[in-house]
DSSP file (Angstrom, degrees, kcal/mol; ACC not computed):
  #  RESIDUE AA STRUCTURE BP1 BP2  ACC     N-H-->O    O-->H-N    N-H-->O    O-->H-N    TCO  KAPPA ALPHA  PHI   PSI    X-CA   Y-CA   Z-CA
    1    1 A M              0   0    0      0, 0.0     2,-0.1     0, 0.0     5,-0.0   0.000 360.0 360.0 360.0 142.6  -16.2   -9.4   -3.0
    2    2 A L    >   -     0   0    0      1,-0.1     3,-0.5     3,-0.0     4,-0.4  -0.471 360.0-123.6 -68.2 145.5  -13.7   -7.3   -5.0
    3    3 A L  T >> S+     0   0    0      1,-0.2     3,-1.4     2,-0.2     4,-0.6   0.839 110.5  59.3 -50.5 -39.0  -10.5   -6.4   -3.3
    4    4 A G  H >> S+     0   0    0      1,-0.3     4,-1.4     2,-0.2     3,-0.7   0.834  96.5  60.8 -59.4 -32.5  -11.2   -2.8   -3.9
    5    5 A E  H <4 S+     0   0    0     -3,-0.5    -1,-0.3     1,-0.2    -2,-0.2   0.625  92.1  70.9 -79.0  -9.1  -14.4   -3.0   -1.9
    6    6 A L  H <4 S+     0   0    0     -3,-1.4    -1,-0.2    -4,-0.4    -2,-0.2   0.875 118.4  14.9 -69.5 -33.3  -12.3   -4.1    1.3
    7    7 A W  H << S+     0   0    0     -3,-0.7     2,-0.4    -4,-0.6    12,-0.3   0.397 119.3  69.0-122.2   5.3  -10.8   -0.7    1.7
    8    8 A L     <  -     0   0    0     -4,-1.4     2,-0.4     9,-0.2     9,-0.2  -0.979  64.5-145.2-121.6 136.7  -13.0    1.7   -0.4
    9    9 A K  E     -A   16   0A   0      7,-1.9     7,-3.0    -2,-0.4     2,-0.3  -0.839  23.9-120.2 -95.2 140.1  -16.6    2.7    0.2
   10   10 A K  E     +A   15   0A   0     -2,-0.4     2,-0.3     5,-0.2     5,-0.2  -0.570  33.4 173.4 -78.5 140.5  -18.8    3.2   -2.8
   11   11 A R  E >   -A   14   0A   0      3,-2.9     3,-1.8    -2,-0.3     2,-0.4  -0.852  65.8 -55.5-142.2 103.9  -20.3    6.7   -3.1
   12   12 A G  T 3  S-     0   0    0     -2,-0.3    -1,-0.1     1,-0.3     0, 0.0  -0.477 115.1 -29.4  60.2-122.2  -22.1    7.1   -6.2
   13   13 A K  T 3  S+     0   0    0     -2,-0.4    -1,-0.3    -3,-0.1     2,-0.1   0.657 127.1  80.9 -95.4 -20.5  -19.7    6.2   -9.0
   14   14 A N  E <  S-A   11   0A   0     -3,-1.8    -3,-2.9    -4,-0.0     2,-0.5  -0.444  73.4-137.3 -89.9 156.8  -16.6    7.3   -7.0
   15   15 A M  E     -A   10   0A   0     28,-0.4    28,-1.9    -5,-0.2     2,-0.3  -0.978  17.6-143.7-113.2 127.4  -15.0    5.1   -4.4
   16   16 A L  E     -AB   9  42A   0     -7,-3.0    -7,-1.9    -2,-0.5     2,-1.2  -0.696   8.3-144.1 -87.3 138.0  -13.9    6.8   -1.2
   17   17 A L    >   +     0   0    0     24,-3.1     3,-1.6    -2,-0.3    -9,-0.2  -0.785  23.1 179.3 -95.2  96.3  -10.8    5.9    0.7
   18   18 A T  T 3   +     0   0    0     -2,-1.2    -1,-0.1   -11,-0.3   -10,-0.1   0.357  65.1  83.3 -84.2   8.7  -12.3    6.4    4.2
   19   19 A D  T 3  S+     0   0    0    -12,-0.3    99,-3.2     1,-0.2     2,-0.4   0.683  93.1  52.6 -76.4 -17.8   -9.0    5.4    5.8
   20   20 A I  B <  S+C  117   0B   0     -3,-1.6     2,-0.4    97,-0.2    97,-0.2  -0.983  71.3 170.4-121.9 128.0   -7.9    8.8    5.3
   21   21 A A        -     0   0    0     95,-1.4     2,-0.4    -2,-0.4    19,-0.2  -0.999   9.1-177.8-143.4 137.7  -10.0   11.8    6.4
   22   22 A V  E     -D   39   0C   0     17,-1.8    17,-3.7    -2,-0.4     2,-0.5  -0.986  23.8-132.0-135.8 137.5   -9.3   15.5    6.6
   23   23 A E  E     -D   38   0C   0     -2,-0.4     2,-0.4    15,-0.2    15,-0.2  -0.781  28.3-174.2 -89.5 131.1  -11.6   18.2    7.9
   24   24 A H  E     -D   37   0C   0     13,-3.1    13,-3.5    -2,-0.5     2,-0.5  -0.996  14.8-154.0-135.1 135.7  -11.9   21.2    5.6
   25   25 A T  E     -D   36   0C   0     -2,-0.4     2,-0.4    11,-0.3    11,-0.3  -0.950  11.0-165.2-110.9 124.7  -13.7   24.5    6.1
   26   26 A R  E     -D   35   0C   0      9,-3.0     9,-2.7    -2,-0.5     2,-0.6  -0.881   5.7-155.4-107.9 138.8  -14.9   26.4    3.1
   27   27 A V  E     -D   34   0C   0     -2,-0.4     7,-0.2     7,-0.2     6,-0.1  -0.972  22.7-125.1-113.8 114.0  -16.0   30.0    3.3
   28   28 A S     >  -     0   0    0      5,-2.7     4,-1.7    -2,-0.6     6,-0.0  -0.374   8.5-151.5 -69.3 131.6  -18.3   31.1    0.6
   29   29 A K  T  4 S+     0   0    0      2,-0.2    -1,-0.2     1,-0.2     0, 0.0   0.787  94.4  57.7 -65.3 -31.6  -17.1   34.1   -1.4
   30   30 A K  T  4 S-     0   0    0      1,-0.1    -1,-0.2     3,-0.1    -2,-0.0   0.954 130.4  -1.9 -70.6 -58.3  -20.7   35.1   -2.0
   31   31 A D  T  4 S-     0   0    0      2,-0.1    -2,-0.2     0, 0.0    -1,-0.1   0.391  89.9-113.5-124.9   5.1  -22.1   35.4    1.6
   32   32 A G     <  +     0   0    0     -4,-1.7     2,-0.1     1,-0.2    -3,-0.1   0.491  58.8 158.2  79.4   2.3  -19.3   34.5    3.9
   33   33 A V        -     0   0    0     -6,-0.1    -5,-2.7     1,-0.1     2,-0.4  -0.403  33.9-139.4 -62.9 132.3  -21.0   31.3    5.1
   34   34 A R  E     -D   27   0C   0     -7,-0.2     2,-0.4    -2,-0.1    -7,-0.2  -0.805  20.6-177.2 -92.6 130.9  -18.6   28.7    6.6
   35   35 A Q  E     -D   26   0C   0     -9,-2.7    -9,-3.0    -2,-0.4     2,-0.5  -0.999  13.0-151.2-129.1 130.8  -19.2   25.0    5.9
   36   36 A T  E     -D   25   0C   0     -2,-0.4     2,-0.3   -11,-0.3   -11,-0.3  -0.895  16.3-173.4-101.5 126.7  -17.1   22.3    7.3
   37   37 A Y  E     -D   24   0C   0    -13,-3.5   -13,-3.1    -2,-0.5     2,-0.7  -0.909  25.8-135.3-117.4 145.7  -16.6   19.1    5.4
   38   38 A L  E     -D   23   0C   0     -2,-0.3    61,-2.0   -15,-0.2    62,-0.3  -0.920  35.1-158.5-101.9 117.6  -15.0   15.8    6.1
   39   39 A L  E     -DE  22  98C   0    -17,-3.7   -17,-1.8    -2,-0.7    57,-0.0  -0.650  15.1-175.8 -98.7 144.7  -13.0   15.1    3.1
   40   40 A H  E     - E   0  97C   0     57,-2.5    57,-2.4    -2,-0.3     2,-0.1  -0.958  35.1-103.7-132.8 150.7  -11.7   11.6    1.7
   41   41 A P  E     - E   0  96C   0      0, 0.0   -24,-3.1     0, 0.0     2,-0.3  -0.513  46.2-163.0 -65.1 142.2   -9.4   10.8   -1.3
   42   42 A F  B     -B   16   0A   0     53,-0.8    12,-0.5   -26,-0.2   -26,-0.2  -0.948  16.1-111.4-129.8 155.1  -11.6    9.3   -4.1
   43   43 A T        -     0   0    0    -28,-1.9   -28,-0.4    -2,-0.3    10,-0.2  -0.585  32.2-114.0 -90.9 151.7  -11.0    7.3   -7.3
   44   44 A N        -     0   0    0      8,-2.7     7,-2.7     5,-0.5     8,-0.2  -0.345  12.5-154.3 -75.3 152.3  -11.6    8.7  -10.7
   45   45 A T        +     0   0    0      5,-0.2     5,-0.2     6,-0.1     2,-0.2   0.237  56.7 113.1-115.4  13.0  -14.4    7.3  -12.9
   46   46 A Q  S    S-     0   0    0      3,-0.2     3,-0.3     1,-0.1     4,-0.3  -0.552  77.3-106.0 -85.9 158.9  -12.8    8.2  -16.3
   47   47 A R  S >  S+     0   0    0      1,-0.2     3,-1.7     2,-0.2    -1,-0.1   0.920 112.7  32.0 -45.1 -74.3  -11.6    5.5  -18.8
   48   48 A D  T 3  S+     0   0    0      1,-0.3    -1,-0.2    -3,-0.0    -2,-0.0   0.739 130.4  36.6 -65.0 -22.8   -7.8    5.7  -18.5
   49   49 A T  T >  S+     0   0    0     -3,-0.3     3,-1.6     3,-0.1    -5,-0.5   0.029  79.7 148.3-122.4  27.4   -7.8    6.6  -14.8
   50   50 A L  T <  S+     0   0    0     -3,-1.7    -5,-0.2    -4,-0.3     3,-0.1  -0.431  74.8  10.7 -63.1 128.0  -10.7    4.6  -13.6
   51   51 A G  T 3  S+     0   0    0     -7,-2.7     2,-0.3     1,-0.3    -1,-0.3   0.497 105.1 116.2  82.4   5.3  -10.1    3.5  -10.0
   52   52 A K    <   -     0   0    0     -3,-1.6    -8,-2.7    -8,-0.2    -1,-0.3  -0.791  61.0-122.2-108.4 153.7   -7.1    5.7   -9.5
   53   53 A F  E     -F   73   0D   0     20,-2.9    20,-2.8    -2,-0.3     2,-0.5  -0.598  21.3-129.7 -86.2 150.0   -6.4    8.6   -7.1
   54   54 A E  E     -F   72   0D   0    -12,-0.5    41,-2.1    18,-0.2     2,-0.4  -0.858  20.6-171.9 -96.3 129.1   -5.4   12.0   -8.3
   55   55 A I  E     -FG  71  94D   0     16,-2.5    16,-2.4    -2,-0.5     2,-0.3  -0.954  11.0-159.9-117.4 141.7   -2.2   13.6   -6.7
   56   56 A V  E     -FG  70  93D   0     37,-2.6    37,-3.3    -2,-0.4     2,-0.3  -0.899  10.6-175.8-126.9 143.2   -1.6   17.2   -7.7
   57   57 A R  E     -F   69   0D   0     12,-2.4    12,-2.9    -2,-0.3     2,-0.6  -0.990  25.7-124.6-145.2 134.9    1.6   19.2   -7.4
   58   58 A D  E     -F   68   0D   0     33,-0.4     2,-0.4    -2,-0.3    10,-0.3  -0.729  31.2-168.0 -80.0 121.5    2.3   22.9   -8.2
   59   59 A V  E     -F   67   0D   0      8,-3.7     8,-2.9    -2,-0.6     2,-0.6  -0.902  12.5-165.8-116.7 134.6    5.1   23.3  -10.6
   60   60 A R  E     -F   66   0D   0     -2,-0.4     6,-0.2     6,-0.2     5,-0.1  -0.950   6.0-165.8-121.6 118.7    7.0   26.6  -11.6
   61   61 A E    >   -     0   0    0      4,-0.6     3,-2.7    -2,-0.6    -2,-0.0  -0.730  41.2 -87.3 -93.8 146.0    9.1   26.4  -14.7
   62   62 A P  T 3  S+     0   0    0      0, 0.0     3,-0.1     0, 0.0    -1,-0.1  -0.305 114.4  10.1 -56.2 129.0   11.7   29.4  -15.2
   63   63 A G  T 3  S+     0   0    0      1,-0.3     2,-0.3    -3,-0.0    -3,-0.0   0.412 114.8  89.4  82.8   0.9   10.1   32.2  -16.9
   64   64 A F  S <  S-     0   0    0     -3,-2.7    -1,-0.3     1,-0.1     3,-0.1  -0.848  79.2 -98.9-132.7 161.9    6.5   30.9  -16.6
   65   65 A K        -     0   0    0     -2,-0.3    -4,-0.6     1,-0.1     2,-0.3  -0.243  51.7 -82.8 -79.3 170.7    3.8   31.2  -14.1
   66   66 A E  E     -F   60   0D   0     -6,-0.2     2,-0.3    -8,-0.0    -6,-0.2  -0.515  53.8-176.6 -74.6 129.4    3.1   28.4  -11.5
   67   67 A V  E     -F   59   0D   0     -8,-2.9    -8,-3.7    -2,-0.3     2,-0.4  -0.913  25.8-114.7-127.4 159.5    0.8   25.5  -12.9
   68   68 A K  E     -F   58   0D   0     -2,-0.3     2,-0.4   -10,-0.3   -10,-0.2  -0.791  27.0-172.0 -93.6 131.0   -0.7   22.5  -11.4
   69   69 A R  E     -F   57   0D   0    -12,-2.9   -12,-2.4    -2,-0.4     2,-0.3  -0.955   8.8-171.6-117.9 141.5    0.4   19.1  -12.7
   70   70 A S  E     -F   56   0D   0     -2,-0.4     2,-0.3   -14,-0.2   -14,-0.2  -0.909  12.4-171.2-132.9 164.8   -1.3   15.9  -11.7
   71   71 A A  E     -F   55   0D   0    -16,-2.4   -16,-2.5    -2,-0.3     2,-0.4  -0.940  21.4-128.4-141.8 161.1   -0.9   12.1  -12.0
   72   72 A F  E     -F   54   0D   0     -2,-0.3     2,-0.4   -18,-0.2   -18,-0.2  -0.951  27.7-177.2-118.7 144.3   -3.3    9.2  -11.2
   73   73 A V  E     -F   53   0D   0    -20,-2.8   -20,-2.9    -2,-0.4    -2,-0.0  -0.968  22.8-116.6-139.6 144.9   -2.0    6.4   -9.0
   74   74 A S     >  -     0   0    0     -2,-0.4     4,-2.5   -22,-0.2   -22,-0.1  -0.120  39.0 -96.7 -72.6-178.5   -3.5    3.2   -7.8
   75   75 A F  H  > S+     0   0    0    -24,-0.2     4,-2.3     1,-0.2     5,-0.2   0.934 126.5  43.8 -60.4 -46.4   -4.2    2.3   -4.2
   76   76 A Q  H  > S+     0   0    0      1,-0.2     4,-2.4     2,-0.2    -1,-0.2   0.875 112.6  53.0 -72.4 -34.4   -1.0    0.4   -3.7
   77   77 A Q  H  > S+     0   0    0      2,-0.2     4,-3.1     1,-0.2     5,-0.2   0.963 108.7  52.0 -65.5 -42.0    1.0    3.2   -5.6
   78   78 A L  H  X S+     0   0    0     -4,-2.5     4,-1.9     1,-0.2    -2,-0.2   0.931 109.3  48.4 -48.7 -51.5   -0.5    5.7   -3.2
   79   79 A A  H  X S+     0   0    0     -4,-2.3     4,-2.8     1,-0.2    -1,-0.2   0.854 109.4  51.7 -61.5 -36.4    0.6    3.7   -0.3
   80   80 A E  H  X S+     0   0    0     -4,-2.4     4,-2.5     2,-0.2     6,-0.3   0.947 108.1  54.7 -63.8 -45.0    4.2    3.3   -1.7
   81   81 A L  H  <>S+     0   0    0     -4,-3.1     5,-1.9     1,-0.2     6,-0.9   0.874 111.4  42.9 -57.6 -37.9    4.2    7.1   -2.1
   82   82 A Y  H ><5S+     0   0    0     -4,-1.9     3,-1.0    -5,-0.2    -1,-0.2   0.924 112.0  53.1 -66.8 -46.7    3.4    7.6    1.5
   83   83 A A  H 3<5S+     0   0    0     -4,-2.8    -2,-0.2     1,-0.3    -1,-0.2   0.912 113.4  44.2 -59.6 -44.2    5.8    4.9    2.7
   84   84 A K  T 3<5S-     0   0    0     -4,-2.5    -1,-0.3    -5,-0.2    -2,-0.2   0.469 110.2-121.1 -79.9  -6.6    8.7    6.5    0.8
   85   85 A G  T <>5 +     0   0    0     -3,-1.0     4,-2.4    -4,-0.4     5,-0.2   0.713  69.8 135.1  73.6  21.2    7.8   10.1    1.9
   86   86 A V  H  >< +     0   0    0     -5,-1.9     4,-2.4    -6,-0.3     6,-0.3   0.899  65.5  54.6 -63.1 -36.7    7.3   11.2   -1.8
   87   87 A L  H  4>S+     0   0    0     -6,-0.9     5,-2.1     2,-0.2     4,-0.3   0.863 115.4  38.8 -71.0 -37.2    4.2   13.1   -1.3
   88   88 A E  H >45S+     0   0    0      3,-0.2     3,-0.9     2,-0.2    -1,-0.2   0.912 114.4  54.9 -74.5 -49.9    5.7   15.3    1.6
   89   89 A K  H 3<5S+     0   0    0     -4,-2.4    -2,-0.2     1,-0.3    -3,-0.2   0.925 117.9  31.6 -55.0 -49.9    9.0   15.6   -0.1
   90   90 A F  T 3<5S-     0   0    0     -4,-2.4    -1,-0.3    -5,-0.2    -2,-0.2   0.335 111.4-111.6 -99.1   9.8    7.8   17.0   -3.4
   91   91 A G  T < 5 +     0   0    0     -3,-0.9   -33,-0.4    -4,-0.3    -3,-0.2   0.830  52.6 170.9  72.8  32.0    4.6   18.9   -2.0
   92   92 A F      < -     0   0    0     -5,-2.1    20,-0.4    -6,-0.3     2,-0.2  -0.537  18.9-157.8 -81.4 147.5    1.8   16.9   -3.4
   93   93 A S  E     -G   56   0D   0    -37,-3.3   -37,-2.6    -2,-0.2     2,-0.4  -0.714  13.6-129.8-111.1 167.4   -1.8   17.2   -2.6
   94   94 A V  E     -GH  55 110D   0     16,-2.3    16,-2.0    -2,-0.2   -39,-0.2  -0.985  23.9-114.5-122.5 129.1   -4.5   14.6   -3.0
   95   95 A R  E     - H   0 109D   0    -41,-2.1   -53,-0.8    -2,-0.4     2,-0.3  -0.379  45.1-173.3 -57.8 129.7   -7.9   15.3   -4.8
   96   96 A M  E     -E   41   0C   0     12,-2.8   -57,-0.1   -55,-0.2    -1,-0.0  -0.867  18.6-173.2-127.5 159.3  -10.5   14.9   -2.1
   97   97 A C  E     -E   40   0C   0    -57,-2.4   -57,-2.5    -2,-0.3     5,-0.1  -0.982  36.3 -90.9-146.3 158.9  -14.4   14.9   -1.9
   98   98 A P  E     -E   39   0C   0      0, 0.0   -59,-0.2     0, 0.0     5,-0.1  -0.351  19.9-141.1 -71.8 148.6  -16.8   14.9    1.0
   99   99 A G  S    S+     0   0    0    -61,-2.0     2,-0.4     1,-0.2   -60,-0.1   0.753  92.6  37.7 -77.6 -24.8  -18.1   11.6    2.4
  100  100 A Q  S    S-     0   0    0    -62,-0.3    -1,-0.2   -89,-0.0   -62,-0.2  -0.989 118.4 -11.4-128.5 135.4  -21.6   13.1    2.8
  101  101 A G  S    S-     0   0    0     -2,-0.4     2,-0.3    -3,-0.1   -64,-0.0  -0.291  89.0 -68.5  76.5-165.4  -23.3   15.6    0.5
  102  102 A T        -     0   0    0     -5,-0.1    -3,-0.1    -2,-0.0    -5,-0.0  -0.876  35.9-116.0-125.6 155.8  -21.5   17.4   -2.4
  103  103 A Y        -     0   0    0     -2,-0.3     4,-0.1    -5,-0.1    -2,-0.0  -0.791  23.9-134.0 -91.9 141.8  -18.9   20.0   -2.5
  104  104 A P  S    S+     0   0    0      0, 0.0     2,-0.2     0, 0.0    -1,-0.1   0.579  83.3  20.5 -79.1  -7.9  -20.2   23.3   -4.1
  105  105 A V  S    S-     0   0    0      1,-0.2    -2,-0.1     0, 0.0     0, 0.0  -0.701 114.5 -37.0-132.0-173.4  -17.2   23.8   -6.4
  106  106 A A  S    S-     0   0    0     -2,-0.2    -1,-0.2     1,-0.1     0, 0.0  -0.204  75.5 -94.6 -50.8 141.2  -14.5   21.7   -7.8
  107  107 A N        -     0   0    0     -4,-0.1    -1,-0.1     1,-0.1   -10,-0.1  -0.377  48.0-121.2 -63.1 130.0  -13.2   19.1   -5.4
  108  108 A P        -     0   0    0      0, 0.0   -12,-2.8     0, 0.0     2,-0.5  -0.296   8.7-133.6 -76.1 156.8  -10.1   20.5   -3.5
  109  109 A A  E     -H   95   0D   0    -14,-0.3     2,-0.4   -16,-0.0   -14,-0.3  -0.927  30.6-171.5-100.6 129.7   -6.7   19.0   -3.5
  110  110 A K  E     -H   94   0D   0    -16,-2.0   -16,-2.3    -2,-0.5     2,-0.3  -0.985  28.4-115.2-134.0 137.7   -5.3   18.9    0.0
  111  111 A K        -     0   0    0     -2,-0.4     2,-0.6   -18,-0.2   -18,-0.2  -0.587  33.4-153.1 -73.7 132.7   -2.0   18.0    1.4
  112  112 A I        -     0   0    0    -20,-0.4   -20,-0.1    -2,-0.3    -1,-0.1  -0.915   2.3-153.4-113.8 109.8   -2.4   14.8    3.5
  113  113 A L    >   -     0   0    0     -2,-0.6     3,-2.5     1,-0.1     4,-0.1  -0.567  31.1-112.9 -77.5 148.9    0.0   14.2    6.4
  114  114 A P  G >  S+     0   0    0      0, 0.0     3,-1.5     0, 0.0    -1,-0.1   0.706 114.7  70.8 -45.3 -29.1    0.6   10.6    7.4
  115  115 A T  G 3  S+     0   0    0      1,-0.3    -3,-0.0     3,-0.0    -2,-0.0   0.653  86.7  65.2 -69.7 -13.0   -1.1   11.5   10.6
  116  116 A S  G <  S+     0   0    0     -3,-2.5   -95,-1.4     2,-0.1     2,-0.5   0.472  80.0  98.4 -90.7  -1.9   -4.4   11.7    8.8
  117  117 A I  B <  S-C   20   0B   0     -3,-1.5   -97,-0.2   -97,-0.2   -98,-0.1  -0.736  86.0-115.8 -84.6 128.4   -4.2    8.0    8.0
  118  118 A K    >   -     0   0    0    -99,-3.2     3,-1.5    -2,-0.5     6,-0.4  -0.490  36.0-116.6 -67.0 124.9   -6.4    6.0   10.5
  119  119 A P  T 3  S+     0   0    0      0, 0.0    -1,-0.1     0, 0.0     3,-0.1  -0.303  97.3  15.9 -60.8 141.4   -3.9    3.8   12.4
  120  120 A G  T 3  S+     0   0    0      1,-0.2    -2,-0.1     2,-0.1     5,-0.0   0.431  96.5 135.5  76.0  -7.2   -4.4    0.1   11.9
  121  121 A S  S <> S-     0   0    0     -3,-1.5     4,-2.1  -102,-0.1    -1,-0.2  -0.157  73.8-102.3 -62.5 167.4   -6.6    0.7    8.6
  122  122 A S  H  > S+     0   0    0      2,-0.2     4,-1.6     1,-0.2     5,-0.1   0.832 125.7  48.9 -54.6 -40.0   -6.2   -1.2    5.5
  123  123 A F  H  > S+     0   0    0      2,-0.2     4,-2.3     1,-0.2     3,-0.3   0.958 108.7  54.3 -69.7 -46.8   -4.4    1.7    4.0
  124  124 A D  H  > S+     0   0    0     -6,-0.4     4,-2.1     1,-0.3    -2,-0.2   0.867 110.6  45.9 -48.1 -47.8   -2.1    2.0    7.0
  125  125 A L  H  X S+     0   0    0     -4,-2.1     4,-1.2     2,-0.2    -1,-0.3   0.812 108.7  55.2 -72.0 -30.1   -1.2   -1.6    6.7
  126  126 A A  H >< S+     0   0    0     -4,-1.6     3,-0.5    -3,-0.3     4,-0.5   0.935 109.9  47.3 -64.1 -48.9   -0.6   -1.3    3.0
  127  127 A V  H >< S+     0   0    0     -4,-2.3     3,-1.4     1,-0.3    -2,-0.2   0.925 110.1  52.6 -67.3 -43.5    1.9    1.6    3.7
  128  128 A Q  H 3< S+     0   0    0     -4,-2.1    -1,-0.3     1,-0.3    -2,-0.2   0.739 105.3  55.5 -66.0 -25.6    3.6   -0.4    6.3
  129  129 A K  T << S+     0   0    0     -4,-1.2    -1,-0.3    -3,-0.5     2,-0.2   0.495  79.0 112.1 -79.5  -5.8    4.1   -3.3    4.0
  130  130 A V    <   -     0   0    0     -3,-1.4     2,-1.2    -4,-0.5     3,-0.0  -0.506  68.2-134.8 -74.1 133.9    5.9   -1.4    1.3
  131  131 A D    >   -     0   0    0     -2,-0.2     3,-2.0     1,-0.1    -1,-0.1  -0.784  18.5-168.0 -90.3  91.0    9.6   -2.4    1.0
  132  132 A V  T 3  S+     0   0    0     -2,-1.2    -1,-0.1     1,-0.3     4,-0.1   0.596  80.9  67.1 -59.5 -10.5   11.1    1.1    0.8
  133  133 A S  T 3  S+     0   0    0      2,-0.1    -1,-0.3    -3,-0.0    -2,-0.0   0.767  86.7  84.4 -81.7 -23.6   14.5   -0.4   -0.3
  134  134 A K  S <  S-     0   0    0     -3,-2.0     2,-0.1     1,-0.1     3,-0.1  -0.512  86.1-115.8 -80.5 142.5   12.8   -1.5   -3.7
  135  135 A P        -     0   0    0      0, 0.0    18,-0.2     0, 0.0    -1,-0.1  -0.454  39.1 -93.5 -70.5 153.2   12.7    1.0   -6.5
  136  136 A A        -     0   0    0     16,-0.6     5,-0.0    -2,-0.1   -59,-0.0  -0.346  46.6 -98.5 -69.0 150.1    9.3    2.1   -7.7
  137  137 A V     >  -     0   0    0      1,-0.1     4,-2.1    -3,-0.1     5,-0.2  -0.171  32.8-108.7 -61.7 160.9    7.7    0.2  -10.6
  138  138 A R  H  > S+     0   0    0      1,-0.2     4,-3.2     2,-0.2     5,-0.2   0.881 116.2  58.6 -56.7 -44.9    7.9    1.7  -14.0
  139  139 A E  H  > S+     0   0    0      1,-0.2     4,-2.2     2,-0.2    -1,-0.2   0.916 109.6  44.2 -52.0 -50.6    4.2    2.6  -14.1
  140  140 A L  H  > S+     0   0    0      2,-0.2     4,-1.9     1,-0.2    -1,-0.2   0.897 112.4  51.0 -61.3 -45.4    4.6    4.7  -11.0
  141  141 A R  H  X S+     0   0    0     -4,-2.1     4,-1.0     1,-0.2    -2,-0.2   0.925 112.9  47.9 -64.8 -41.0    7.9    6.4  -12.2
  142  142 A D  H  X S+     0   0    0     -4,-3.2     4,-0.8     1,-0.2    -1,-0.2   0.888 108.9  52.1 -70.1 -37.0    6.2    7.3  -15.5
  143  143 A A  H  < S+     0   0    0     -4,-2.2     4,-0.3    -5,-0.2     3,-0.3   0.845 109.8  49.4 -62.9 -30.8    3.0    8.7  -13.9
  144  144 A L  H ><>S+     0   0    0     -4,-1.9     5,-1.9     1,-0.2     3,-1.2   0.729  94.1  73.1 -82.1 -18.7    5.1   11.0  -11.7
  145  145 A L  H ><5S+     0   0    0     -4,-1.0     3,-2.4     1,-0.3    -1,-0.2   0.905  89.2  63.9 -60.5 -40.0    7.2   12.2  -14.8
  146  146 A R  T 3<5S+     0   0    0     -4,-0.8    -1,-0.3     1,-0.3    -2,-0.2   0.786 104.6  44.9 -50.8 -32.1    3.9   14.2  -15.6
  147  147 A T  T < 5S-     0   0    0     -3,-1.2    -1,-0.3    -4,-0.3    -2,-0.2   0.385 122.0-108.6 -93.7  -2.5    4.5   16.1  -12.3
  148  148 A Y  T < 5S+     0   0    0     -3,-2.4     2,-0.5     1,-0.3    -3,-0.2   0.797  77.4 132.3  65.2  36.2    8.2   16.6  -13.0
  149  149 A V      < -     0   0    0     -5,-1.9     2,-0.6    -8,-0.1    -1,-0.3  -0.968  39.9-162.6-115.9 129.4    9.3   14.2  -10.3
  150  150 A K        -     0   0    0     -2,-0.5     2,-0.4    -3,-0.1    -9,-0.1  -0.938   3.0-167.6-115.1 111.3   11.9   11.6  -11.2
  151  151 A L        -     0   0    0     -2,-0.6     2,-0.1   -10,-0.2    -6,-0.0  -0.808  23.5-123.6 -93.0 131.4   12.1    8.7   -8.9
  152  152 A E              0   0    0     -2,-0.4   -16,-0.6     1,-0.2    -1,-0.0  -0.430 360.0 360.0 -70.5 148.5   15.2    6.5   -9.4
  153  153 A G              0   0    0    -18,-0.2    -1,-0.2    -2,-0.1   -15,-0.1   0.317 360.0 360.0 137.9 360.0   14.9    2.9  -10.0
C-alpha cells in the first residue's frame, strides 16, 4: 500500500484528507436554497501539482486591488505549516471539496483552524512530529514566495 493511501481516501481522481473536516453551508443566489456540505482538503490532479494541497491567501499590493495567490504543498509541508502556525499567522485558506457528492460551483477555500483536525489522526500525528525549531525546507519556502510570504531558514 502506498504511504499516501494511509492518510488519504480516494475520491474519483482526487484524494481527500479526511483527517480535516469542516461543515460549510452554501446559499444559492438563484433560489435561496441552503445546502450544507462536509468539506475536506483534497489533492490536485494536475501535472506539476499532482498530489499536493492548494493553500490560498488574499494579497493586497499598494495601489492595486486585492488578489488571491496560491501555492501547492505536500502532506508533510501542510503539517509543518500547521505546526508552525503559518496558516493562521498569514491568513491562509485551504482549497476544499465535499466528501460526498459534488459542489455546484468552484470548490471553496476555507480557513481551517487546528481544532478542525481530528485528534489522534495521521495528520494530527504528523503535525505533532514536526520539529518547529528547524527551518522550512527550500521547496516549501519557494512555494510560499508565490503568496508573498517569506519564511526564514
